[in-house]
C-alpha positions, 0 to 999 in steps of 0.5 A: 518552504519545505518545512512550511509545505510539509506542515501545511500538508500534514494539517490539511491531510488529517483535517480532510480525513476527519471532515470527510468521515463526518460529511460523508457519513449519511451517504456512506452508511445508508448506501449499499456497500458497493456504492459506499466505496465511492467515499474512501476512494474519493478521499484517497484521490483527494488526498493525493491531489492535496499532496500534489498541490501543497507538498508539490509531490505528484503520484504516478501509478502505472501498470493497471493493465496487469490487474487481473479480473476477479479475486487476487492478492495485491502485494505492495512494498511498504515504506510510508503511509502513502502506499496505504492509501494510493492503491485501493482506488484502482481495485473494485472491492479491496480487502485489508487485514488490520489490527482488531483495535482499529475497529474500536475507533469511533467513525474510523472503525465503523467505516472499516466494519462497513467494508467487511475488512478482516480484523485480527488479534496479533497475539498468536501468529499461527492462530491469526494466520489461520483466522485470516485465511478462513475469513479471506476465503469466505469473503472471496467466496461471497464476491470477488475481492482483492486482498492488499497485504504487505509482504514485509509486514512493517514499513521499511526504508527505501533500499533496505535489505528485503525482509519478506515474511512467510505469511504471504506464501501461506495465503498464496497457497491457501487462496489459490489466486494470482499475486500482483507485486507493486514496486515503488520508492514512496519512502523517499518522498513521504518518509516513515516517522518524519513529518517532512514531505519532499517534492518530486514524483512518486512512481509506482507500478503494478507488476505482472501477476504471479499465477497461482499453483507455484510451489512455495519456494518458487513463489517466494523467490519470484516475488522477491526477485521481481519486486526488488528489481523493479524497486531498484530501477525506480530508486535509480530513476529517482536518485538520478532525476533533476532535484532528487529527494534526499537519499536515506543511508539505506538508499545510498548504500543500495545505490552504491551496490548497484554501481550508481554514484549520487551527489 
């Protein structure tokens, strides 16, 4: 049944994406931008609903009281496609940095451009970071926006050794806004590079915001320490729950380091 449910969810998930992009297009492209946000947020919520009903995986996201008013940076762990869609319904006007090539995809690219996301050419990291900083400052000057950026860049397996990049430090310093870390272990249930979707409850939490003004080293140390401690707690909770998902080698190793024995 696990394979059947996983296959069914993957099919319905992508079919729903295509259908909703086409169905909502007239409303989306003719509406003012603040109203058009209804469409991608509805798609996100409906996708998580389908995920629960078909794959039997609930999404439990807490800590909304920690989201500041106005502009800030949201800094989630990046483990699966789940964390790319689960958080932006909680934000008033989210802002993503994405590869320029994605804007060339019919419909998807048009949706992205409508929301004034920031396309970036990854050919030169230093030039890209400067361009991203300038574009983000311009967007936040126009109206409050919430930049979603993954501090580790690419997806990493649950429990893997942290690998935070310096880019978020530069953005934190240059933008002068709070940073809200987000902890979760979604990769246990929606693994990267696999089609299996394991049942259970994905728990995620918006942590307390890190205020602007810290020096670079202090900010990075605090971001890593608070995010990883919260992720460790969620990993232990998932591993010791009734009917836990399979633990990948990285998670099993981390649990051993934390002194937690699992079957």
